[in-house]
C-alpha positions as CSV (number, residue, x, y, z in Angstrom):
1,M,-18.8,-56.0,-62.2
2,S,-19.9,-52.3,-62.5
3,I,-21.4,-49.6,-60.5
4,V,-23.6,-46.9,-62.4
5,V,-23.2,-43.5,-61.2
6,N,-25.2,-41.1,-62.3
7,G,-26.7,-43.2,-65.2
8,L,-23.2,-44.2,-66.3
9,A,-21.9,-47.6,-65.7
10,V,-18.3,-47.8,-64.5
11,A,-15.9,-50.0,-63.3
12,P,-15.2,-50.4,-59.6
13,P,-11.8,-49.7,-58.1
14,G,-9.0,-52.3,-58.8
15,D,-8.4,-52.4,-54.8
16,P,-11.5,-53.4,-53.0
17,R,-10.4,-51.3,-49.9
18,V,-11.1,-48.2,-51.7
19,S,-14.2,-46.2,-50.2
20,L,-17.1,-44.8,-52.3
21,L,-16.0,-41.5,-51.4
22,D,-12.6,-41.8,-52.8
23,H,-13.8,-43.8,-56.0
24,L,-16.2,-41.0,-56.7
25,R,-13.6,-38.2,-56.1
26,E,-10.1,-39.8,-57.0
27,T,-11.0,-42.1,-59.9
28,L,-14.3,-40.8,-61.3
29,H,-13.3,-37.0,-60.5
30,L,-16.6,-36.4,-59.3
31,T,-15.6,-33.9,-56.6
32,G,-18.9,-32.4,-55.7
33,T,-19.1,-35.3,-53.0
34,K,-16.9,-33.6,-50.3
35,K,-14.7,-35.4,-47.8
36,G,-15.1,-33.6,-44.5
37,C,-14.7,-35.9,-41.3
38,N,-14.2,-39.2,-43.2
39,Q,-15.8,-40.8,-40.1
40,G,-19.5,-40.8,-40.9
41,A,-20.2,-37.7,-38.5
42,C,-20.6,-34.8,-40.8
43,G,-22.8,-35.8,-43.6
44,A,-20.7,-33.9,-46.3
45,C,-20.1,-36.9,-48.3
46,T,-23.9,-38.1,-48.3
47,V,-24.9,-39.9,-52.0
48,L,-28.1,-41.6,-52.8
49,V,-27.8,-45.5,-53.5
50,D,-31.2,-46.5,-55.4
51,G,-32.5,-43.4,-53.9
52,E,-31.6,-43.9,-50.5
53,R,-28.9,-41.9,-48.6
54,I,-25.4,-42.8,-47.7
55,L,-22.2,-41.9,-46.1
56,S,-19.8,-42.6,-48.7
57,C,-17.0,-42.4,-46.5
58,L,-18.1,-45.3,-44.4
59,A,-19.1,-47.5,-47.8
60,L,-16.6,-49.4,-49.7
61,A,-17.2,-48.9,-53.7
62,V,-17.0,-52.7,-54.5
63,Q,-20.3,-53.2,-52.1
64,Y,-22.4,-51.6,-54.7
65,D,-21.9,-53.5,-57.6
66,G,-25.1,-53.1,-59.8
67,R,-26.4,-50.1,-57.8
68,D,-27.4,-46.8,-58.9
69,I,-25.7,-44.2,-57.4
70,T,-26.6,-40.7,-57.5
71,T,-24.4,-37.8,-56.6
72,I,-25.1,-33.9,-56.8
73,E,-23.7,-33.9,-60.3
74,G,-26.6,-36.2,-61.3
75,L,-29.5,-34.1,-60.0
76,A,-29.6,-31.7,-62.6
77,E,-31.4,-32.2,-65.8
78,G,-29.3,-30.5,-68.2
79,D,-28.9,-26.9,-67.6
80,A,-32.1,-27.3,-65.4
81,L,-31.4,-27.8,-61.6
82,H,-33.0,-30.0,-59.4
83,P,-35.8,-28.3,-57.7
84,L,-33.8,-28.4,-54.4
85,Q,-30.7,-27.3,-55.9
86,A,-32.9,-23.9,-57.1
87,A,-34.3,-23.8,-53.8
88,F,-30.9,-23.6,-51.8
89,I,-30.2,-20.6,-54.0
90,E,-33.4,-18.6,-53.2
91,H,-33.1,-19.3,-49.8
92,D,-29.3,-18.7,-49.3
93,G,-29.1,-22.1,-48.0
94,F,-25.4,-22.3,-48.2
95,Q,-22.5,-19.8,-47.4
96,C,-19.0,-21.6,-48.0
97,G,-20.8,-24.5,-50.2
98,Y,-18.9,-27.1,-48.7
99,C,-21.8,-29.0,-47.1
100,T,-24.4,-28.3,-49.9
101,P,-23.5,-31.0,-51.9
102,G,-24.2,-33.7,-49.0
103,Q,-27.0,-31.6,-47.6
104,I,-28.9,-32.0,-50.8
105,C,-28.5,-35.5,-51.5
106,S,-29.5,-35.9,-47.8
107,A,-32.7,-33.8,-48.3
108,I,-33.8,-35.7,-51.3
109,G,-33.1,-39.1,-49.3
110,M,-35.0,-37.8,-46.6
111,A,-38.0,-36.7,-48.5
112,A,-38.6,-40.3,-49.7
113,E,-38.2,-41.8,-46.4
114,A,-40.9,-39.5,-45.1
115,K,-43.3,-40.2,-48.0
116,R,-42.5,-44.1,-47.2
117,G,-43.7,-43.3,-43.6
118,V,-40.6,-44.0,-42.1
119,P,-40.7,-42.5,-38.8
120,S,-38.1,-40.3,-37.0
121,H,-37.5,-39.7,-33.1
122,V,-39.8,-36.3,-33.3
123,S,-42.7,-38.3,-35.5
124,A,-45.9,-38.1,-33.9
125,D,-47.6,-40.7,-36.0
126,L,-45.9,-43.9,-36.9
127,G,-48.4,-45.0,-39.6
128,G,-48.5,-43.5,-43.1
129,A,-46.5,-40.7,-44.7
130,V,-45.0,-38.0,-42.6
131,T,-45.6,-34.3,-42.5
132,L,-42.3,-32.5,-42.7
133,T,-42.7,-29.7,-40.5
134,R,-39.7,-27.5,-39.3
135,E,-39.2,-29.8,-36.2
136,E,-39.2,-33.0,-38.4
137,V,-37.0,-31.7,-40.8
138,Q,-34.2,-30.6,-38.4
139,E,-34.5,-33.8,-36.6
140,R,-33.8,-35.8,-40.2
141,M,-31.2,-33.6,-41.3
142,S,-29.2,-33.4,-38.1
143,G,-26.5,-35.9,-39.4
144,N,-25.9,-33.1,-41.7
145,L,-23.6,-30.4,-40.3
146,C,-23.4,-26.7,-41.8
147,R,-20.5,-24.8,-39.7
148,C,-21.3,-21.6,-41.7
149,G,-24.8,-21.0,-40.1
150,A,-26.9,-21.4,-43.1
151,H,-29.0,-24.0,-41.2
152,N,-32.2,-21.9,-41.4
153,G,-32.1,-21.1,-45.0
154,I,-31.2,-25.0,-45.8
155,I,-34.2,-26.0,-43.5
156,D,-36.5,-23.5,-45.6
157,A,-35.5,-24.7,-49.0
158,I,-36.1,-28.3,-47.9
159,L,-39.6,-27.1,-46.7
160,E,-40.5,-25.4,-49.6
161,T,-39.4,-28.1,-52.1
162,A,-41.4,-30.6,-49.9
163,M,-44.6,-28.2,-50.1
164,M,-44.2,-28.2,-54.0
165,E,-44.0,-32.1,-54.2
166,E,-46.9,-32.4,-51.9
167,G,-48.9,-30.3,-53.8
168,A,-48.0,-31.6,-57.0
């Protein structure tokens, strides 16, 4: 039994009751993923599992045997930031930075959902790829809270990155 975290196979915790969040932070020392509310309400602990966003505080690590988990530490390629990480810097999409890893992981998962045509509450068209407008991104990112007021920078960074990907 092993979990793949940022491309490396790691052992699951010895105790099956350990959350994925605690396993990442306490056992694997990947402290980019943050423990905010520890109740699934703030999004600070968001990571990607097989490319889909999940709240790691609500997941048991043993549930992810053989699955591919990506944390904020796994997004950059060497010294090159992920395009969304660079956009967060450019648009001041962070202040204290506590929510930033969860915001970025959630945004990457959200963009993939939109490409697959997964609608949100505000989606006008329920078929085909979803256009990421400001309203659409705000709705889809509503589960990731920023208490510092960097909301506009976060949305601008996501929109810029989504437009770059659409143009590619």
